[in-house]
Kinemage of the C-alpha trace (Angstrom):
@kinemage 1
@onewidth
@group {chain A} dominant
@subgroup {mainchain}
@vectorlist {calphas} color= white
{ca met a 1} P -3.788 -5.118 20.630
{ca thr a 2} L -0.503 -6.255 19.113
{ca thr a 3} L 1.167 -4.697 16.085
{ca thr a 4} L 3.872 -5.656 13.613
{ca thr a 5} L 5.458 -2.857 11.585
{ca his a 6} L 7.675 -2.856 8.497
{ca thr a 7} L 9.256 0.276 6.997
{ca arg a 8} L 11.263 0.510 3.769
{ca ser a 9} L 12.410 3.346 1.475
{ca val a 10} L 13.667 3.844 -2.064
{ca his a 11} L 15.161 6.745 -4.023
{ca ile a 12} L 13.205 7.651 -7.170
{ca asp a 13} L 14.660 9.901 -9.871
{ca ala a 14} L 11.592 12.133 -10.133
{ca pro a 15} L 10.235 15.205 -8.339
{ca val a 16} L 8.056 14.762 -5.248
{ca glu a 17} L 4.944 15.941 -7.094
{ca gln a 18} L 5.310 13.220 -9.736
{ca val a 19} L 5.951 10.466 -7.181
{ca phe a 20} L 3.033 11.579 -4.999
{ca glu a 21} L 0.706 11.810 -8.004
{ca his a 22} L 1.507 8.196 -8.838
{ca val a 23} L 1.231 6.673 -5.354
{ca gln a 24} L -2.013 8.450 -4.447
{ca asp a 25} L -3.957 6.379 -6.987
{ca pro a 26} L -5.166 3.070 -5.468
{ca glu a 27} L -4.848 1.375 -8.870
{ca asn a 28} L -1.105 2.082 -8.911
{ca tyr a 29} L -0.764 0.800 -5.333
{ca phe a 30} L -2.599 -2.417 -6.225
{ca ala a 31} L -0.461 -2.845 -9.374
{ca ala a 32} L 2.716 -2.491 -7.287
{ca met a 33} L 1.396 -4.988 -4.727
{ca arg a 34} L 0.568 -7.455 -7.516
{ca glu a 35} L 4.155 -7.202 -8.702
{ca ala a 36} L 5.454 -7.684 -5.138
{ca asp a 37} L 3.283 -10.596 -4.001
{ca pro a 38} L 3.024 -13.747 -6.154
{ca arg a 39} L -0.411 -14.559 -4.672
{ca met a 40} L -1.718 -11.176 -5.784
{ca arg a 41} L -0.494 -11.895 -9.335
{ca arg a 42} L -2.873 -14.835 -9.514
{ca met a 43} L -5.745 -12.681 -8.306
{ca ser a 44} L -7.992 -10.804 -10.654
{ca ala a 45} L -9.229 -7.694 -8.916
{ca gln a 46} L -11.565 -4.812 -9.510
{ca ile a 47} L -10.859 -1.541 -7.735
{ca thr a 48} L -13.804 0.733 -7.060
{ca lys a 49} L -12.928 4.281 -6.017
{ca lys a 50} L -15.506 6.068 -3.916
{ca ser a 51} L -16.166 9.287 -2.049
{ca thr a 52} L -13.905 11.644 -3.925
{ca ser a 53} L -13.370 15.162 -2.685
{ca met a 54} L -11.242 17.556 -4.721
{ca gly a 55} L -9.678 14.596 -6.547
{ca val a 56} L -8.733 12.748 -3.353
{ca tyr a 57} L -10.033 9.236 -2.716
{ca ser a 58} L -11.397 8.989 0.806
{ca thr a 59} L -12.443 5.356 0.425
{ca trp a 60} L -11.746 2.648 -2.094
{ca glu a 61} L -12.547 -1.023 -2.359
{ca trp a 62} L -10.971 -3.970 -4.045
{ca ser a 63} L -12.364 -7.382 -4.652
{ca gly a 64} L -11.452 -10.481 -6.536
{ca arg a 65} L -10.776 -14.162 -6.165
{ca leu a 66} L -7.723 -15.911 -4.883
{ca phe a 67} L -8.055 -19.443 -6.171
{ca leu a 68} L -11.778 -20.064 -5.512
{ca val a 69} L -12.049 -17.850 -2.443
{ca pro a 70} L -13.784 -14.490 -2.939
{ca ile a 71} L -11.963 -11.614 -1.265
{ca his a 72} L -13.279 -8.120 -0.603
{ca ala a 73} L -11.724 -5.235 1.286
{ca ala a 74} L -12.781 -1.657 1.998
{ca val a 75} L -9.975 0.822 2.548
{ca ser a 76} L -10.309 4.262 4.141
{ca arg a 77} L -7.868 7.036 3.418
{ca thr a 78} L -7.407 8.396 6.922
{ca glu a 79} L -4.763 11.006 6.167
{ca tyr a 80} L -3.848 12.968 3.044
{ca val a 81} L -1.191 15.694 3.046
{ca pro a 82} L -0.437 16.674 -0.585
{ca asn a 83} L 3.101 15.811 -1.705
{ca gln a 84} L 3.964 14.498 1.771
{ca arg a 85} L 1.866 11.644 3.189
{ca ile a 86} L -1.016 9.264 2.526
{ca val a 87} L -2.374 6.865 5.134
{ca asp a 88} L -4.785 4.082 4.107
{ca his a 89} L -6.467 1.797 6.643
{ca gln a 90} L -8.053 -1.583 5.969
{ca pro a 91} L -10.021 -2.830 9.001
{ca gly a 92} L -10.572 -6.468 9.856
{ca ala a 93} L -9.668 -9.220 12.295
{ca val a 94} L -6.113 -8.435 11.262
{ca ala a 95} L -6.145 -4.754 10.340
{ca ser a 96} L -3.618 -3.142 8.048
{ca thr a 97} L -2.468 0.469 7.804
{ca met a 98} L -0.234 1.537 4.909
{ca thr a 99} L 1.573 4.875 4.969
{ca his a 100} L 3.279 6.375 1.907
{ca thr a 101} L 5.621 9.290 2.614
{ca thr a 102} L 7.420 11.381 -0.005
{ca gln a 103} L 10.359 13.634 0.737
{ca pro a 104} L 12.720 15.546 -1.572
{ca asp a 105} L 16.269 14.213 -1.303
{ca gly a 106} L 18.335 16.492 -3.510
{ca thr a 107} L 18.366 14.566 -6.784
{ca gly a 108} L 14.822 13.218 -6.636
{ca thr a 109} L 12.476 11.812 -4.027
{ca thr a 110} L 12.674 9.334 -1.193
{ca leu a 111} L 9.497 7.257 -1.108
{ca thr a 112} L 8.919 5.461 2.184
{ca met a 113} L 6.275 2.821 2.820
{ca arg a 114} L 5.292 1.726 6.318
{ca arg a 115} L 2.849 -1.102 6.946
{ca his a 116} L 1.312 -1.753 10.358
{ca ile a 117} L -0.462 -5.063 10.848
{ca ser a 118} L -2.487 -5.163 14.054
{ca ser a 119} L -4.773 -7.591 15.809
{ca lys a 120} L -6.861 -7.662 18.961
{ca val a 121} L -5.955 -11.337 19.301
{ca pro a 122} L -2.418 -11.541 20.713
{ca leu a 123} L 0.183 -12.620 18.152
{ca leu a 124} L -2.319 -12.983 15.282
{ca asp a 125} L -0.521 -10.084 13.585
{ca lys a 126} L 2.712 -12.108 13.764
{ca val a 127} L 1.008 -15.126 12.193
{ca glu a 128} L -0.426 -12.924 9.414
{ca asp a 129} L 2.985 -11.347 8.871
{ca lys a 130} L 4.832 -14.673 8.590
{ca ala a 131} L 2.203 -16.859 6.917
{ca arg a 132} L 0.605 -14.525 4.414
{ca trp a 133} L 2.854 -11.528 3.956
{ca asn a 134} L 6.649 -11.331 3.898
{ca gly a 135} L 6.994 -7.766 5.260
{ca asp a 136} L 10.344 -6.221 4.355
{ca glu a 137} L 10.826 -8.277 1.194
{ca glu a 138} L 7.391 -7.452 -0.213
{ca leu a 139} L 7.699 -3.749 0.640
{ca asp a 140} L 11.071 -3.703 -1.170
{ca lys a 141} L 9.440 -5.336 -4.215
{ca cys a 142} L 6.517 -2.917 -4.079
{ca leu a 143} L 8.873 0.073 -3.906
{ca ala a 144} L 10.874 -1.343 -6.833
{ca ala a 145} L 7.646 -1.593 -8.838
{ca tyr a 146} L 6.779 2.034 -8.016
{ca lys a 147} L 10.309 3.138 -8.982
{ca lys a 148} L 10.147 1.264 -12.293
{ca ala a 149} L 6.716 2.705 -13.173
{ca ile a 150} L 7.523 6.289 -12.170
{ca glu a 151} L 10.967 6.444 -13.792
{ca ala a 152} L 9.742 4.877 -17.058
């Protein structure tokens, strides 16, 4: 299995609890991704949250169309540490794992996003990373969208 990883961070002028509250909701994650990725902006999507336990989403799904191609993905929340870390995993031929980490930084919160793209087929993760997703740039845009929404 090969893996490509991107990690980016941003300072947000808000307490950890407020930042974590915002990023834990899959709808806010999808909204930030739509702002970061022009292809996602053209996609209409429906997010279905499932399997809640004490207000925590353990699985969620999104579906929609990109041009005429139907797209569907099931995401599992594999780790949830309140006000610290969320890990979501989307399986597939090219699997994706997104980690959100919040940490107090004196005057607010540092929000860090890490995305792992992995594939059992050698180098397919690299193709996915270059052809369909522009790692660092899109994470920076996603973090900027989170910052804008949370600080508003």
